[in-house]
N, C-alpha and C positions, 0 to 999 in steps of 0.2 A: 533124604539121602541115606540115612540111617536104616530106613524101612527097605529101600531098595537095595544096600549091601546083603543086609540079612536075609531079604530074599534070592539075591544070587545065591549065597551061602548054602542054600537050602532049606533055612528054617522057615517054620510057617508063621506069616505076618499076619494073617485075615483076622484072627481073633484079637492080635494085638490092635490091629487098624480100630475094631469096633471099640474095643476099651477106650482107647486114645479119643476116638469120636464122641462114645459116650461123655467122657471126660470132660471135654472142650464143651460139650452143650449144658453140661450140669454147672460149669465155670462161668458160662455166657448169663445162664439164668441167675446165677448166684449176684451176679455182678451188675446184672440190667439197671436195677434202681441207681446204683452206683455210676454207671458212665454215663445214665441219664442226666444226673445231677450234675457231672462234670461238663457234659455238652453244653447244657443250661448256664452254668458256670461261665463257659466260654463266648456264649451268647451276652450274657450281662458285662463280661469285660469289654466286648466288642461294642456294643450297640450304646452301654452307658444310660439306662433309664434313669438312674441314681448315681450319686456319689457319695463318699464318705462325709458324714455331716449333715446330709439331707433328712427332713421329717417326712416319713413316708407311711402308707397303709398299702400294706400287701399280706395277702393270704389271711385275712382277717384280723391282723396285728397291726397297730399303729406304733411308731418308734422312730429314734434317730438311727440312721445305718453308721454302724460302729467298722464294720469292717466286710468285705466281700471275698469269702475264698473260694478254692477250687469246687468244694462240693455245698457248700451252705454260704447264706448269709446272716451276718450278727446284726440285731436291733437292740438297741437300750430304750425300754420304754418310759414314759414322763416318770412313772415310779420308781426309775432305778433297777427293774429287773431286764436280764438279759436273755432274749429270745434268739435260739437258734433254728432256722426255717431253710431247708433243702433248698438248694438252688431250682432243681424242679417245680417245685411248687409254687417259689417265683416267678420263674417265667412263665407258667400255664396260667398265672392268676393275673386280675386287672391291679395295674399298679397305680398308684395314686401319690403323686410327688407334689407336698405341700410348698417343699422350695425351690421347685424350677424356675417360678418366676420372681421378678423382684417383689411384685405387689400381690396380693390376693383379696377376694372380697368376704367381708364376714356376714352370714346369713342368720340373722334372728328375727324370732315371731314374739309379738308382745300382743296378747287380748285383754280388750277391755270390754265392758257391758253394753248393752243396747241404748241405756238412757245416757250415757256420757257421750258429751261433745266432741263431734271427731276435730273440730281445730283445736280445742285445747290439750286433746291426748298426742296430736301430732307434733304441736308445738314442744309437747314436753321432750318428745323423743328427740327432736331437731337438736334442741338446745343442750340435753344429754350428750347427743354427738359431737356436736360442736367445741364442747369444753373441754374434750378427751384428749390430749397431747398426741397421741399416738394415730389418732386416724386422720388419714389424708384428706387435703383439699381438691386433691385432682388425682383421679376421679374423684366426683362429688359423690357425697352419702345419698343413697335413694330411700325415701320413706314414703309407703304407699300401703291404701287398703288391699290386702291379700285375699282376705276370704269372709264372707258372712254367714258365721257358723251358726249352730244350734242355740248356744247362750251366750256368744262373744263376737266382737267384729276384730277380726285380728290384722294387726299392722305388721307388715314386713319392713326390718330394718337392716338396711345393707349398706354397710360403710367399708371403704376399701382401707388397707393396712399395709405395711411393710410384711413379708412372709415370716421374720423371726416374729413378730409382734401378734400374730395370729390369734393365737390361744388366750394370751393376756389381756387383749382387749374383747375377746370371746365373752372371757369371765367378768372383766372389769364392768361390762355393760349389764349383767343380767340383774345383780343386787340393785344398783343405782336406778335401775329402770323401773322396776318394782317400788322402790322407796319415791321416787320421783312422780311417777303415776299416782300413788296413794296420797301423797302430800297436795297435789292439785286435784284430789277428788273424784281420779278416774279409778273407780274399783274394777279389781281384777274379777272376774265372774267363776262362780262355782257352776259344774253341771246341774241344771234344773229341770225337773219336768212339772206341767202344770196339768194338775186334775180338777176336771168340772164334774160335779156332783149336781144331779138332778132327782129332786125328792117327787115323787109320783105317790098319789094316793089311789090305790085300786078299788076302795070302796065307792069313792064319787065318780070315779071312770065307770064303773057298772051302772050307776043310777043315772050317768048322763047317758049311758048307752040304752 
């Protein structure tokens, strides 16, 4: 309306329109990322892939969701660092929510040497899981041979726990697992390479020839 009124008054508005258009383009480019983060924040609020207090992994960062703001999401890492992630990155990346379900599975791998009796190793791992108070009885814990490696037989140990106990059980099983296997004589293997040397006598080979 202002530009139309100025045109009626006989003032040149063409150059003014060019300036306004250039300024609008510059402002739009400057606010592109901010507007993208704002739109992503609206999507996060509407669809709620996580909420405050959830432990998530997003944009390469793992932590507890502290706050979802208009332009960014705040995570607190296990070592109590505050991470601010633009909502555009959160919405564009894969989101892993460890707190979405009541219970989750812990995946661990224990390797034993080829000279170890597998029945003994399996029994040690089963007893270790059965004795842990935070491991659920239902679903049942699964222990199976996962892989026949170059220097070890690898067991997959997969107990189910409540979501809030995931990291507690994960760390609790590692050290006792090694100690219990050592106590039962189930050695944990080191990578090794067998080298076979063949001694040849070139002189005798020539005489035979």
